[in-house]
C-alpha positions as CSV (number, residue, x, y, z in Angstrom):
1,M,-25.3,-21.5,10.0
2,Q,-24.3,-19.4,13.0
3,A,-26.5,-16.5,14.4
4,S,-24.5,-14.4,16.8
5,P,-26.2,-11.8,19.0
6,W,-24.5,-8.7,20.4
7,H,-21.6,-9.7,22.7
8,R,-23.3,-9.2,26.1
9,R,-20.1,-9.0,28.2
10,A,-18.6,-6.2,26.1
11,V,-21.8,-4.2,26.3
12,L,-22.1,-4.5,30.0
13,G,-18.5,-3.6,30.4
14,A,-19.0,-0.5,28.3
15,M,-22.0,0.5,30.4
16,A,-20.1,0.0,33.6
17,A,-17.3,2.2,32.4
18,L,-19.9,4.9,31.7
19,G,-21.5,4.6,35.1
20,A,-24.8,4.0,33.3
21,A,-27.9,3.5,35.3
22,P,-30.0,0.4,34.3
23,L,-33.0,1.0,32.1
24,R,-36.4,1.0,33.6
25,L,-37.9,-2.0,32.0
26,L,-41.6,-2.5,31.3
27,A,-43.1,-5.3,33.4
28,T,-45.9,-5.9,30.8
29,P,-45.5,-7.1,27.2
30,F,-44.5,-4.3,24.9
31,T,-46.4,-3.4,21.8
32,A,-45.1,-0.9,19.2
33,Q,-47.0,2.3,18.7
34,T,-45.1,3.2,15.5
35,D,-42.8,1.4,13.0
36,P,-40.1,-0.3,15.1
37,F,-38.0,-0.6,11.9
38,A,-37.8,3.2,11.2
39,L,-34.0,3.1,11.0
40,G,-34.1,0.6,8.2
41,V,-31.9,-2.5,7.6
42,A,-28.3,-3.1,6.6
43,S,-25.8,-5.7,5.7
44,G,-22.0,-5.8,5.8
45,D,-18.8,-7.7,6.1
46,P,-19.6,-10.2,3.3
47,S,-17.7,-13.4,2.9
48,R,-17.9,-16.4,0.5
49,D,-20.5,-18.1,2.6
50,G,-22.2,-15.3,4.6
51,F,-22.6,-11.8,5.8
52,V,-23.9,-9.7,8.7
53,L,-27.5,-8.5,8.8
54,W,-28.5,-5.5,11.0
55,T,-31.5,-3.6,12.2
56,R,-32.4,-1.8,15.4
57,L,-35.9,-1.6,17.0
58,V,-36.9,2.0,18.0
59,G,-39.9,3.7,19.4
60,P,-41.8,6.9,18.3
61,G,-39.5,9.5,16.9
62,A,-36.7,7.0,16.6
63,H,-36.2,7.1,20.4
64,P,-35.0,4.1,22.3
65,L,-37.5,1.5,23.4
66,Q,-38.0,1.3,27.1
67,A,-38.6,-2.5,27.0
68,R,-37.1,-5.8,27.9
69,S,-35.5,-8.1,25.3
70,I,-37.7,-8.5,22.3
71,P,-37.8,-11.5,20.0
72,V,-37.1,-10.7,16.3
73,R,-37.7,-13.2,13.6
74,Y,-35.6,-13.2,10.4
75,E,-35.9,-14.6,7.0
76,V,-33.3,-14.9,4.2
77,A,-34.4,-15.9,0.7
78,D,-32.8,-16.1,-2.7
79,D,-35.7,-14.3,-4.3
80,E,-37.4,-10.9,-3.4
81,G,-40.8,-12.6,-3.1
82,F,-39.5,-14.9,-0.4
83,R,-40.8,-18.0,-2.1
84,H,-37.6,-19.8,-1.4
85,I,-36.4,-19.1,2.1
86,V,-33.0,-20.4,2.8
87,R,-32.6,-19.3,6.4
88,S,-35.0,-18.3,9.1
89,G,-35.0,-18.2,12.9
90,E,-35.3,-15.9,15.9
91,I,-32.9,-13.7,17.7
92,Q,-33.3,-11.5,20.8
93,A,-32.9,-7.7,20.6
94,H,-31.5,-6.7,24.0
95,P,-31.9,-3.3,25.7
96,E,-28.2,-3.3,26.6
97,A,-27.4,-3.0,22.9
98,A,-30.2,-0.5,22.2
99,H,-32.3,-3.3,20.8
100,S,-30.0,-3.6,17.8
101,I,-29.6,-6.9,16.0
102,H,-26.4,-8.3,14.5
103,L,-27.1,-11.6,12.8
104,E,-24.0,-13.3,11.5
105,L,-24.8,-15.9,8.9
106,T,-22.6,-18.6,7.4
107,G,-23.1,-21.6,5.3
108,L,-24.6,-19.8,2.3
109,R,-23.6,-20.2,-1.4
110,P,-20.8,-18.0,-2.8
111,G,-21.5,-15.3,-5.3
112,R,-25.2,-15.2,-4.7
113,S,-27.6,-12.4,-4.1
114,Y,-30.0,-12.7,-1.1
115,H,-33.0,-10.8,0.2
116,Y,-33.8,-10.6,3.9
117,R,-36.3,-9.1,6.3
118,F,-37.1,-9.0,10.0
119,H,-40.4,-9.3,12.0
120,A,-41.0,-7.9,15.4
121,L,-43.7,-6.2,17.5
122,G,-46.3,-7.0,14.8
123,A,-44.3,-5.2,12.1
124,T,-42.2,-6.3,9.2
125,S,-39.0,-4.5,8.1
126,P,-38.1,-3.2,4.6
127,I,-36.7,-6.0,2.4
128,G,-32.9,-5.7,2.2
129,R,-30.7,-7.0,-0.5
130,T,-27.2,-8.3,0.0
131,A,-24.8,-10.8,-1.5
132,T,-22.0,-13.3,-0.7
133,V,-18.5,-12.9,-2.1
134,P,-17.9,-14.9,-5.3
135,G,-15.5,-17.8,-5.3
136,R,-14.2,-16.6,-8.7
137,A,-14.6,-13.1,-9.9
138,D,-13.6,-11.1,-13.0
139,R,-14.9,-7.7,-11.7
140,L,-15.4,-5.8,-8.5
141,R,-17.4,-2.5,-8.4
142,L,-17.0,-0.5,-5.2
143,A,-17.9,3.0,-4.0
144,L,-15.4,4.8,-1.7
145,T,-17.0,7.3,0.7
146,S,-16.2,9.3,3.8
147,C,-17.2,12.3,5.9
148,Q,-20.9,13.0,5.9
149,H,-22.0,15.9,8.1
150,W,-25.8,15.9,8.7
151,E,-26.1,19.7,9.0
152,L,-23.8,20.6,6.1
153,G,-25.3,18.6,3.3
154,W,-27.9,16.3,1.9
155,F,-26.8,12.7,1.3
156,G,-28.1,12.6,-2.3
157,A,-24.7,11.3,-3.5
158,Y,-25.9,7.9,-2.5
159,R,-28.5,8.0,-5.3
160,D,-25.7,8.4,-7.8
161,M,-23.7,5.8,-6.0
162,L,-26.5,3.2,-6.3
163,A,-27.0,4.0,-10.0
164,G,-23.5,2.6,-10.5
165,D,-24.7,-0.7,-9.1
166,P,-21.7,-1.3,-6.7
167,D,-21.0,-4.7,-5.2
168,L,-19.7,-3.0,-2.1
169,I,-19.7,0.4,-0.4
170,V,-16.5,1.1,1.5
171,Q,-16.9,3.8,4.2
172,V,-13.6,5.0,5.6
173,G,-14.8,7.1,8.5
174,D,-16.6,10.1,9.8
175,Y,-19.9,8.4,9.4
176,I,-21.3,10.8,11.9
177,Y,-20.1,14.2,13.1
178,E,-20.2,15.0,16.8
179,T,-20.0,18.7,16.4
180,S,-21.7,21.6,14.7
181,Y,-19.9,24.3,12.7
182,P,-21.8,27.5,13.3
183,D,-19.9,29.4,10.7
184,Q,-21.1,27.1,7.9
185,P,-24.4,27.3,6.1
186,R,-26.7,24.4,7.2
187,V,-29.4,22.5,5.3
188,R,-30.8,20.9,8.5
189,E,-30.1,20.8,12.2
190,F,-28.9,18.2,14.7
191,G,-31.4,19.4,17.1
192,A,-29.3,18.2,20.0
193,P,-26.0,19.2,21.7
194,E,-22.7,17.5,21.0
195,P,-22.9,13.8,22.2
196,R,-20.7,13.0,25.2
197,D,-22.3,9.9,26.6
198,L,-24.0,6.7,25.3
199,D,-27.4,8.2,25.1
200,G,-26.1,11.1,23.0
201,Y,-24.2,9.0,20.6
202,R,-27.1,6.6,20.1
203,A,-29.3,9.5,19.3
204,R,-26.9,10.9,16.8
205,Y,-26.7,7.6,14.9
206,A,-30.4,7.2,15.0
207,L,-30.8,10.6,13.5
208,Y,-28.4,9.7,10.7
209,R,-30.2,6.5,10.0
210,T,-33.5,8.4,9.3
211,D,-32.0,9.9,6.2
212,P,-33.7,8.2,3.3
213,D,-30.7,8.2,0.9
214,L,-28.4,6.7,3.5
215,Q,-31.0,4.2,4.5
216,E,-31.6,3.1,0.9
217,A,-27.8,2.6,0.3
218,H,-27.7,0.4,3.4
219,R,-30.7,-1.6,2.3
220,R,-29.5,-2.4,-1.2
221,V,-25.7,-2.9,-0.9
222,P,-23.4,-4.6,1.7
223,W,-21.0,-2.2,3.4
224,L,-17.4,-2.5,4.8
225,V,-16.7,0.3,7.3
226,T,-14.1,1.7,9.6
227,W,-14.1,4.8,11.9
228,D,-12.1,8.0,11.9
229,D,-12.2,10.7,14.5
230,H,-15.6,12.4,14.4
231,E,-17.3,9.2,15.5
232,V,-15.8,10.2,18.9
233,L,-14.1,13.6,18.9
234,N,-12.3,15.6,16.2
235,D,-8.6,14.7,16.0
236,Y,-8.4,12.3,18.9
237,A,-5.5,9.8,18.9
238,D,-5.9,6.7,21.1
239,L,-6.7,8.5,24.4
240,A,-5.2,11.9,23.6
241,N,-7.9,14.5,22.7
242,R,-8.4,18.1,21.8
243,E,-9.9,19.0,25.1
244,G,-6.8,17.7,27.0
245,L,-8.9,15.4,29.2
246,P,-7.0,12.9,31.3
247,P,-7.0,9.4,29.6
248,D,-9.3,7.8,32.2
249,I,-11.9,10.6,31.7
250,F,-11.7,10.6,27.9
251,A,-11.8,6.8,27.9
252,A,-15.4,6.9,29.2
253,R,-16.5,9.1,26.3
254,R,-14.6,7.0,23.8
255,T,-16.1,3.8,25.2
256,A,-19.6,5.2,24.8
257,A,-18.9,6.3,21.2
258,Y,-17.4,2.9,20.3
259,Q,-20.4,1.1,21.7
260,A,-22.9,3.2,19.8
261,Y,-20.8,2.7,16.6
262,F,-20.9,-1.0,16.9
263,E,-24.6,-0.9,17.7
264,H,-25.4,0.9,14.4
265,M,-23.0,-0.7,11.9
266,P,-23.3,-4.0,10.1
267,I,-20.1,-5.4,11.6
268,R,-19.4,-9.1,12.5
269,P,-19.8,-9.5,16.3
270,S,-17.3,-12.4,16.1
271,L,-14.6,-9.8,15.3
272,W,-14.7,-8.3,18.8
273,R,-16.0,-11.2,20.9
274,S,-13.6,-11.9,23.7
275,M,-11.4,-9.0,22.6
276,A,-9.9,-6.7,25.2
277,T,-10.5,-3.8,22.9
278,P,-12.9,-3.5,19.9
279,R,-11.4,-4.7,16.7
280,L,-12.2,-3.2,13.3
281,Y,-9.2,-4.3,11.2
282,R,-10.2,-7.2,9.0
283,G,-10.1,-8.5,5.5
284,V,-12.5,-9.2,2.7
285,D,-11.2,-11.0,-0.3
286,W,-13.2,-10.8,-3.5
287,G,-12.7,-14.1,-5.2
288,E,-9.2,-14.5,-6.6
289,L,-9.3,-10.9,-7.9
290,V,-8.9,-8.4,-4.9
291,S,-7.5,-8.6,-1.4
292,L,-9.1,-5.8,0.6
293,S,-7.9,-5.0,4.1
294,M,-9.8,-2.5,6.3
295,L,-7.6,-0.8,8.8
296,D,-8.1,1.2,12.1
297,T,-6.0,4.3,12.2
298,R,-7.4,5.9,15.4
299,Q,-7.5,3.4,18.3
300,F,-3.9,2.3,18.4
301,R,-1.8,5.1,17.1
302,S,1.0,6.7,19.1
303,S,0.4,10.1,20.8
304,P,0.5,13.1,18.5
305,P,4.1,14.3,17.8
306,C,5.4,17.5,19.4
307,A,2.2,18.0,21.4
308,A,1.4,18.4,25.1
309,P,0.5,15.3,27.1
310,S,-3.1,14.1,26.4
311,M,-3.5,16.7,23.7
312,A,-4.5,15.8,20.1
313,R,-5.1,18.4,17.5
314,N,-4.4,18.4,13.8
315,A,-1.5,20.9,14.1
316,R,0.9,22.2,11.5
317,L,4.4,20.9,12.4
318,D,7.6,22.6,11.3
319,H,10.9,20.6,11.8
320,C,9.3,18.3,14.4
321,A,11.9,15.6,14.9
322,E,9.6,13.5,17.1
323,R,7.4,12.6,14.2
324,L,10.3,10.7,12.7
325,R,11.0,8.5,15.7
326,P,11.3,4.8,14.6
327,D,8.9,3.6,17.3
328,R,6.0,5.7,16.2
329,T,3.0,3.8,14.9
330,M,-0.3,4.6,13.3
331,L,-1.7,1.1,13.5
332,G,-0.2,-0.3,16.7
333,Q,1.9,-3.4,17.0
334,A,-0.8,-6.0,16.9
335,Q,-2.5,-4.5,13.8
336,E,0.9,-4.0,12.0
337,T,1.7,-7.7,12.7
338,W,-1.7,-8.8,11.4
339,L,-1.3,-6.8,8.2
340,A,2.2,-8.0,7.6
341,Q,1.1,-11.6,8.0
342,R,-1.8,-11.0,5.6
343,L,0.5,-9.4,3.0
344,T,2.9,-12.3,3.4
345,G,0.2,-14.6,2.1
346,E,-1.0,-12.3,-0.7
347,R,-1.5,-13.8,-4.1
348,R,-4.3,-11.9,-5.8
349,P,-3.6,-9.5,-8.7
350,W,-4.9,-6.4,-6.7
351,T,-4.1,-5.5,-3.1
352,L,-6.3,-2.8,-1.6
353,L,-5.9,-1.2,1.9
354,A,-8.7,1.0,3.1
355,Q,-8.1,3.4,6.0
356,G,-9.2,6.7,7.4
357,V,-6.5,9.4,6.9
358,F,-4.3,10.9,4.2
359,F,-1.4,8.5,3.6
360,A,1.1,10.2,1.2
361,P,3.6,12.8,2.3
362,L,2.1,16.2,2.0
363,A,4.6,19.0,2.3
364,L,3.1,22.4,3.1
365,D,6.1,24.4,1.9
366,G,9.3,23.9,-0.1
367,T,11.4,22.6,2.8
368,G,9.4,19.4,3.1
369,E,9.5,19.8,6.9
370,A,6.1,21.5,7.4
371,V,3.3,18.9,7.6
372,Y,0.1,18.2,9.4
373,S,0.3,16.0,12.6
374,D,-2.9,14.1,12.2
375,Q,-2.0,12.4,8.9
376,W,0.5,9.7,8.3
377,D,3.2,12.5,8.1
378,G,3.0,12.4,11.9
379,Y,3.8,8.7,11.9
380,A,6.5,8.5,9.2
381,A,8.2,5.4,10.5
382,G,4.9,3.5,10.5
383,R,4.3,4.6,6.9
384,D,7.8,3.4,5.9
385,R,7.2,0.0,7.5
386,L,3.9,-0.4,5.6
387,L,5.4,0.7,2.3
388,E,8.2,-1.8,2.8
389,Q,5.6,-4.5,3.2
390,L,4.0,-3.4,-0.1
391,T,7.3,-4.1,-1.9
392,R,7.1,-7.8,-1.3
393,P,7.3,-9.7,-4.6
394,N,4.1,-11.4,-4.0
395,V,2.1,-8.2,-3.4
396,H,0.7,-7.0,-6.7
397,N,-0.7,-3.6,-7.6
398,P,-1.2,-2.1,-4.2
399,V,-3.7,0.7,-3.8
400,I,-4.5,2.6,-0.7
401,L,-8.0,4.0,-0.2
402,S,-8.3,7.0,2.1
403,G,-10.6,9.8,3.2
404,D,-10.8,12.5,6.0
405,I,-9.4,15.5,4.1
406,H,-12.6,16.7,2.4
407,S,-11.0,16.8,-1.0
408,F,-10.1,14.5,-3.9
409,W,-6.5,13.3,-4.4
410,L,-4.5,10.8,-6.5
411,N,-1.0,10.2,-5.2
412,D,2.0,8.1,-6.2
413,L,3.6,6.4,-3.1
414,H,7.3,5.9,-3.0
415,G,9.3,3.8,-0.6
416,A,12.4,5.1,1.2
417,D,14.8,4.0,-1.5
418,T,12.6,3.6,-4.6
419,K,12.3,6.0,-7.5
420,Q,9.4,4.1,-9.0
421,P,6.1,4.3,-7.2
422,V,5.4,1.4,-4.8
423,A,1.7,2.0,-4.7
424,T,-1.1,4.4,-5.6
425,E,-3.3,6.3,-3.1
426,I,-6.9,7.3,-4.0
427,V,-8.5,9.8,-1.6
428,T,-12.2,10.5,-1.6
429,S,-13.6,13.9,-0.8
430,A,-16.4,14.4,1.8
431,L,-19.8,13.0,0.8
432,A,-21.3,16.0,2.6
433,A,-19.1,18.5,4.5
434,Q,-17.3,21.8,4.1
435,S,-14.3,22.1,1.7
436,P,-10.8,23.0,3.0
437,P,-10.1,26.7,3.3
438,A,-8.1,28.3,0.5
439,G,-4.3,27.9,0.9
440,R,-4.6,25.2,3.6
441,F,-2.1,22.9,1.8
442,G,0.1,25.5,0.2
443,D,1.4,25.1,-3.4
444,V,0.5,21.5,-3.6
445,R,2.0,20.6,-7.0
446,A,5.2,22.6,-6.5
447,N,5.9,21.0,-3.1
448,N,4.6,17.5,-3.8
449,P,5.5,16.2,-7.3
450,H,4.0,12.8,-6.4
451,V,0.5,14.3,-6.4
452,R,-1.0,13.5,-9.8
453,F,-4.4,15.0,-9.2
454,N,-6.2,17.0,-6.5
455,D,-9.4,19.0,-6.2
456,L,-10.2,21.0,-3.1
457,S,-13.5,22.5,-4.1
458,H,-16.0,19.6,-4.5
459,S,-17.7,17.0,-2.4
460,G,-18.6,13.5,-3.6
461,Y,-17.2,10.0,-3.7
462,V,-15.1,7.7,-5.9
463,R,-16.5,5.0,-8.1
464,I,-14.0,2.2,-8.6
465,E,-14.1,-0.8,-11.0
466,I,-11.5,-3.5,-10.9
467,E,-10.8,-6.2,-13.4
468,P,-7.9,-8.7,-13.6
469,T,-5.7,-6.3,-15.7
470,R,-7.0,-2.8,-14.9
471,L,-8.4,-0.5,-12.2
472,A,-10.6,2.4,-13.3
473,A,-11.7,5.1,-11.0
474,Q,-14.0,8.2,-11.3
475,F,-13.9,11.1,-9.0
476,R,-17.6,12.0,-8.9
477,A,-18.7,15.4,-7.5
478,V,-22.2,15.9,-6.2
479,D,-23.4,19.2,-4.7
480,P,-24.5,18.4,-1.1
481,K,-26.3,21.7,-0.7
482,S,-28.8,20.7,-3.5
483,A,-31.5,18.1,-3.1
484,Q,-31.0,17.2,-6.7
485,T,-28.4,14.7,-7.8
486,M,-26.4,16.0,-10.8
487,P,-22.9,14.4,-10.7
488,T,-19.9,15.9,-12.3
489,I,-17.0,13.7,-13.2
490,L,-13.9,15.6,-12.1
491,Q,-11.3,13.0,-13.2
492,D,-11.2,9.5,-14.9
493,I,-8.1,7.5,-14.0
494,E,-7.0,4.1,-15.1
495,R,-4.2,1.9,-13.8
496,H,-3.1,-1.3,-15.5
497,A,-1.9,-4.3,-13.6
498,M,1.9,-4.8,-13.4
């Protein structure tokens, strides 16, 4: 068993980059005045023998604790009554990491459910439920979600999600939104300006984690997550940004946002320990049934095509030759190499890639030359390289899971020289955000014959069930403006293994 605290060197480096002043620490022992576990508990990154457990200690109003490192005891049991405890110990919650805990456990039994809880400052956390990945599996149920704006909708879709009893929740970005949209009707308020520093991003995540539906989804199901753009700034690409800030200036903001993200997500600290940059791309294999690769499509991408230096906006491009350059990449060389090696060793009947942005070509007019820059259309060569990897004879039934675009889509994916589809793309709508404006994508069906289904009017998520010979998916719409959860099934799809 290994218990890994937050990587201290990475945290201190991030704080130095921000010019952060040290916290004023209390010289006397600290005692909580309110529930220090008000942000709940979470688990994620499951494997056959373990997972990550998360919590964060907070003060009144979910504000940061002004305190030194605090000891936190943990217990993991194979029953909800904790009569049979299989792991226990103590870990320190450090102020440099906002008193968050990332407990990375190994050595557990595969395919088992576990319950866990934390104790600190005289209080006990809610009891969380999680599970290890089975060694052999004949089914995987997962929920695909993205894009949850605090002000623009309630998170009641998680109630419907939990009713489907998923094994895993896959969140492909825009977990938080950094900005308000004053022209949109709001159901609640951020109550704070747009975050630009570490304190601001920490406060935004803490606000999100007070939502009871989001909290319950984290408590009951392990998550696999990646980021998109709103975790930092809309449409950013590597260090290019919509404000045109010089890279060294924007890097400080991105560093703060990345640190706050890792502090609040149940991600394995061993994934970024000793890394020069944070690493989110990783794999979770579900028995011998599914290979699931989670990708990072923001941090390493080339600069936006046909844009001014340091500028990144999701612009409509028309006959932009730069987007077709062979050296352009969405994933960066290291991630492309990692994924190619992973696909080389593929052997499972289903190959899933989860990532943040729309993958398929999306022509906005009849010429096929008008596209949006922020999607994979702006990185066509990188898309072609990935599709070529998916044609390997050992890669079976590839499916790409995407988000970002606030609408539901089902797309056939074709390689450069293939008439038959190479893969399928399933795109989830926003869980709670505004729908695209009318006409944003032109005449979709006329200009994009590979689009098999799309819906631009509803929010929700996708429920997916995978068995050895079939994948079934439901596009489930839930009204985020209503506190009631009354799902509508927009489309049922089924794909049989080849």
